[in-house]
N, C-alpha and C positions, 0 to 999 in steps of 0.2 A: 327232815332227817337230822338227828341230833349232831352228828359229826359235822355236817355242813354248818349248822348254827354256831357251833364252837369256832369253826374256822372263820366264819364271817366276823366274829368279834375280834379275833386275832388280826385278821387282815385289815380291819378298820383301824386298829391301834397303830399298826405299822404304817398304813397309808397316811394317817394324819401326821405321823412323825416325819415321814420321808417325802411327802407329796411334792414339795417345792422342787426337789432335785431329781426325782425319779420319773415323774410323769412327762410324757413327750407328746407333741403333736407332729406327726410325720409329714413327709412330703408325698405328693401323689406319685405313684410308680409310673403310671402311663396316662395318656389321654385316650378316651374311647372314641375320639372324633377323627382319628387319622387312619381310617380303614384304607387298605390298599392290598396289593398282592406282591408275592416274591418276584423280584425282577429276574428275567431270564429263565423262569420255570413255568411249567404247566402240569396239570394232572389229567391223565388219560386212563380210561378203562375200556378194554376191548370186550366185544361180545363173548358170551360163554363158549360158543363153538370155535373160537379162534385159538389155535394151539400156541404154545410158547414160541415155537420156531417161526410161525407166521407172524406173531406179534413182534418178535425180534427183527424180522425182515422189514416189517412196516416201519419200525422205529428208525432203522438204518435208511430206508427210502426217504423218510421225512427229515433226515439230518439231525435227529435228536439223540441225546445221550441219556441212558438210564441212571438216575441218581439213587432211587430206591424203589422197592416194590412191596406191596402188602398182599400176601397170599389169601388171607381170610376173606377179604371182600374184593380183591382183584384189581386195585388201582396201581398205577405207575406214576412216580414223580419223575419228570423229565426235564433235562436242560435243553433249551432250544438253541438253534444255530445262531451264530453271530450275524448281526444284520437283520434278524427277523424280530418282529414284535410279538409280545404275548398274544395280542388280539389276532394277529395273522395266523399264528400257529394253532390257536384254539379253533378258529374258523376252518383251517385246513384239515385238522383231525376230525372236527365235527362233520365234515362233508364226506368222510370215508364211510362206506357201508359196513365195515368191520368194527367200528367204534361205537360203544354204548353211550359214552359221554366224554367231553373234553372241556376243561375249564381252567381259569387261572388258579394258582396256589395262593388263595387269599390269606391274609394275616388277621388274626384275632388279637384283642388287647384285653388286659385285665381290667375289670370294672372296680374302681375304688378311688377314694380320697381318705386321708388318715387322721389319728390322735392318741390316748393313755390310761391306768391300773386297778387292782384288787377287787374282790367280789362285791364289796359294799358299793363300788362304783360301776358294777356291771348291771345297771338298771335293765338291760335287755334280757337278762335271765329270768327275773320275776315276771317280766312283761309277758312271757310265753309260758308261765306257770311251771318253770323248771324245778323249784324246790319240792313241790308235790310230786312231780313226775319222777324225781330221783328216788322217792320212796317206793316206786313201782319197779324201776330198772335204772341201773347205771351203765348198762351194756355188758357185753361179753367179748373177750379177746378174739373169738373166732369170727366175729362179724367185722369185716374189713371195709373201711371207707377209703376210696382212692381220691386223693387230692390232686387233680389234674390241673397243674398250675405252673409256677416258676420254681418249683422245688420246695423243700422244707428243711429247716435247720435241725436235722434229726441225727447227726453223727459228727464226731471229730475226725476230720479228714482234710489234710492239707491246710488251706487257709480257712476252712469252714469248721464251725463248732456246733455242738448240740445246744439248743436253747435250754437254759437251766430249768425253766418251768415245763419243759417237755421230757425231762429226765426219767419220769416214771410212766411215760406214755408208751404203749406197745406199738412198734413199727414192724411192718413186713417188707420184704425186698421190693423195690420199685425200679424205675429206669429213667435215664436222662436222654430224651429224644432231641435235645439241643446239642449236646456234646457226644451223644452216642456212647454212653458208658453206664455203669451200674451205680452211679453216685449222684442221685438227683438232689443236689444241695441247692439251697435258696440263695441266689445272688441279687434278689430284687426286694425281699422282705414281705411281699404280698402273700406268698404261699404259706409262710410260717404263721402269719396272723390268721389266715383262713383255717389252717390245721388246728390252731389253738382253740378256736370257737367250737370245732367239732370234738376234740379230745384232749384239751389241755390237761396236764396232770393236776388232779384235784385232791383235796384233803391232805396236802403235803406241807401246810403252813407256809406256803410261798405263793405270792402273786395272785392269780386268777383261776377261774374254773372253765371247764369245757362241758358241752352238752352231753356227750356220750363218752365220758372219760375212761371207761373200761373197755371200749372198743379199740380196734387197731387202725392205724393209719398206713396207707400205702402211698408214698410220695412218687408222683409221676411228673417229671419236668418236661413241659412242652412250650414254655415261655422263657425268653432270655432275660438278661439283666435289666432291660428296659421295660419288661412286662409284655413283650410282643412275641408272637410265634406263628408259624405257618399252619394252615389248615391240615396239611399232611402230618405235621408233627402232632397236632391235637388228635387227628384220626388214629394215628398209631398209638398214642397214649391211651385213648379210650379202649381200643382193641386189646392192648396189653393188660389194662386193668380187668377187662372182662375175662380174658384168658387165664388170669393168674389169681382168681378167687375173690375179687371185690364184689361185695353185695350192694354197695352204694358207690356212685361216682359223683363227686362235687366238681362243677366247673364254674368258677367265679371269673369267667372270661367270655368273650364273644366278639362278633363282628356283624356288620349289617348285610353281609353277602350270604345268600342261600346257595350253598355248594353241595353237589351230590356226594362228593367224597366225605364230607362231614356228616351228612344225613345217613349215608350208608354205614358209617362207623357207629353212629348212635343206634340205628336199627339193629346192627350186629350185637351190640352190648345188651340192648333191651330184650332181644330174642334169647339171650343167654340168661335172662332172669335178673338183670342188674337194674336197680332203681337209679335213675339219673336225675340229679337236681342241678339247676342252672340259675345263675343270676340273670334277671330279666334285662338288665342294661342300665346305663347311666345317662341316657340321652335326653331325658326329660320330655320325650315325645312318644308317639305311638308307632314309630318306625320299628318294625320287627327286628329283633336281634337273634343271632344264631350262635350256638345250638339251642338256646332257650325256647325258641319258637317252634321247634319240632314237637309233634304231638307225643312222642315217646318221653319227652323231658317234662319235669315239673318246673315251671317257670316262676321265679320268686321276685316279687317287687319289694320295695323298701318302705318302712314306716319309721317314724321317730317316736320319742318318749310318749307324746300325747296321742299316739295311734293314728295320726294323720299321715297321708302319703307324703314323701319328701319331694322337694322341687326337682331333684336330679333323676328320680326313678323313671325308667321306661314304663309304659302302660299300654293297654290295648287288649285285643281279643285273645292273645296268647298267654296272658297272665293267669296263673292257677291259684296262687296263694301269696301271702305277704309275710314278712318277718322283720325284726328290727335291723335297720340299716344304719341308723344314726344320723345326727345332724350336728356338725361341729360349729355351727353358727349360733347355737343357743344353749342355755342351761335351764331346761324346763323343770327338772326335778330339784333344782336348787342345792346341789351338792358341792357347788363351787368349781365344777369342771364342765367343759363342753360335753354335749350328749353324743359322743361317738361310741362306737363299739370297742371295748377294751380287751386287748390281748398283748402278749409279749412277742416281740420280734427284734431284729436288728435294724440299723438305719439304712440298709441297702448298699452300704459301702464297707463298713467295718463288720465283718461277719462273725466276730467274736465279742462284740459289744452289744449287749441286749438291754432294752428298756421296755416299759409298758406303754403302748401307744393307743390312743383313740383314733380309729379309722371310721370313715363313713363310706357308704356305697352299697349297691345291690350285691357286690362281692361279699359284704359282711352279712347280708341277709340270708343268702343262699346256704352257708354252712350251718346256720341255726336249723334249717329244715332238713339238711342232710344228716345232722346229728340226731334229730328226732326220728328220722327214718331208720337210722341205725338202732336206736332204742326199740322201735317197734319190731324190727327183725329179731333183735335180741330177746325180747319178751315172748316172741312167737317161737323161740327155740332155735333160732339161727337160720330159718328159711321162711321167706314170705315173698309172694309175687309182686312185681312192680305195680300191678293193678290193685292189689290188696293194700299196699302201702299208700298209694295215691288216695284210695277211698278213705282210709283211716285218717289221713291228714286233712282232706277236704271236708269230709262229713262232720268233723269235730272242730273245725276252725271257728274262731270268734268272728261273727259277721260284722263287717265294718262298711261304712258308706251306704250306698243303696242296698236295700234288702235283697239278699241272695247274691249271686255272682255279679261282679261289676269289673270294669276294665282297669281300675286302679288297685283294688285289693284282692282281685280274684274271688275265691270263696271265703276269704277272711284271713285273720291273723292266726298263724299256727299256734295251736294250744297243746303243748306237750302232754300235760296231765290228762286231758280229755282224750287225746289220741291213744295214749297207752291204755286208758281205762276201757276203750272200745273193743279191745281184742282180748282173747282168752290166751292165757299162757299155754304154750305147747299144744296148739290145736292139732287135730289129727291131720295127717297127710294121706290122701286117698291113693291107693294102688291096688291092682288086682291082676290076675291072670285068668285065661280061659282055655279050655281044652275040649275038643279040637278047635282050631281057628279057621278051618276050611273043610269042605266036604260037599255031599249032595243032599238036597232037600228031600224029605224033612231031616234036619240036623239038630241034635240035642247037644248043647254046649254047657259044660260044668264050669262055673265061675268060682274062683277062690279069692277071698279078700286078703290083701297083703298090706293093708293100711297100718300106719304107725301112730304112736301117741294115744292108743287106747280109745278108739271111737266107741260110742254106745248105740248108734243107730246108722243104718245104711239105706240109701235110696238109689236103686239101679234103674237105668233106662236102657233097654236092649236095642234101641234103634229101629224097631219095627212096630212101635206102639206098646210093647209089653214092658211091664215094670215089676219090681219086687222090693221088699223091705227086709228080706232075709240077709244074713251075713254072707252065706255061701250058696247062692241059688243055682238052679239049672234052668235053662230056657231052650225051648224047641223052636227053630226057625222053619216055618212051613213053606216059604217061597224062596226061590233062588234070588240072590242079590248080595250086595256088600253093605254091611251094617256097622255103625259106630256105636260102641257101648260106653256109657259113662256111669261113674260111681261118685256119689256125694257121701262122704263120711262125716259124721257129726258127733260132738259130745257137748255137754251142758255149757 
């Protein structure tokens, strides 16, 4: 893309002139090894048949106090009585016949370690074939990526400031589930770096690029200034994103505890058609991390410049794909700087002082994949199922390691250009109606195609063995029964 090429030259000249004072190697926001749960809290979900009044009575009987509740998937965040342990209260609620599950309110931690600037130093973009991919799509503003993290430097508000290199990025309203307000600002620095990889303002003669720079970011704050947050905060953040129009959710966070409340939130978002991309973890082991290990999520491990997996990346049967995560201990490309993933953020303390940092971690790998997912959805016209997004990513990945899938690289390194080339712009979306939908056999039903984006062929399956390739067929059902009709709409 010619504009990108021109920008690269400008960025290179500026970076050579300013490199010594502008580039930073940041400090780790959190350690991913301190998994625990919120003291004095548990999470409880009552069975579906239990009324609100019965649930309230049960909470009172158990001596607990309601902190918050989530109506979409039905969990309650509870404060336990003084003198009781979390383990005791989980056991007590679990023993009740009216309770579906009870568990601690686990804490997740951001996955990452840091570093610094400009496109010529963003080795990770060419590694996944972004320059060619940008010739196919740079995203559309109606495709929203929710950054479920510690917030984003997206606005000037109080002590918080908009990151200069995000000034041209589209933002949609988010929420802060740590402070319970509508200002999900970043007090950790992690979320701003993650958001930059997804949609940093690009072609603005400033700083660095983002993968899907014409897509929109929804900041959702679920981690505090230390990079930690409860599973209920994360669950609420995921549900908020799904309910407010996010097509993609990126979670560069996780913990080693498998909790029903978190899985239910992931399932809720997935069932609403949201593609969920997660960092696999920074444990350097095969210990599963959550939410990445849920089957609804695309789990991303990390590689460095030479396309070998990093020493810190989690691995195992749950890894789906890999992406650049960086390695700040080496300079394999010989550009004079460590091989971290480069984006703009603040230092985690001074929220108006921004620099370009090299970070490393699966936290940095995940947003590369989330950004490519957003480009796929953009090229498809703004709508694409999570299954289709996953297939496009996995089927076109550059195979690394053992042939085929393996536990370190998954299906391989995300290949943005190949993934975008694998789909047709604005594919047809199948839809139809049938009249009548009930009656006595033999019953003739007239079907009317309502598919969009101009399909050129139709394949009907009437559920009783009958088929048709007409656009608007009729079909007679000879026997009584309930039938599921499917339509596949296709164009070249």
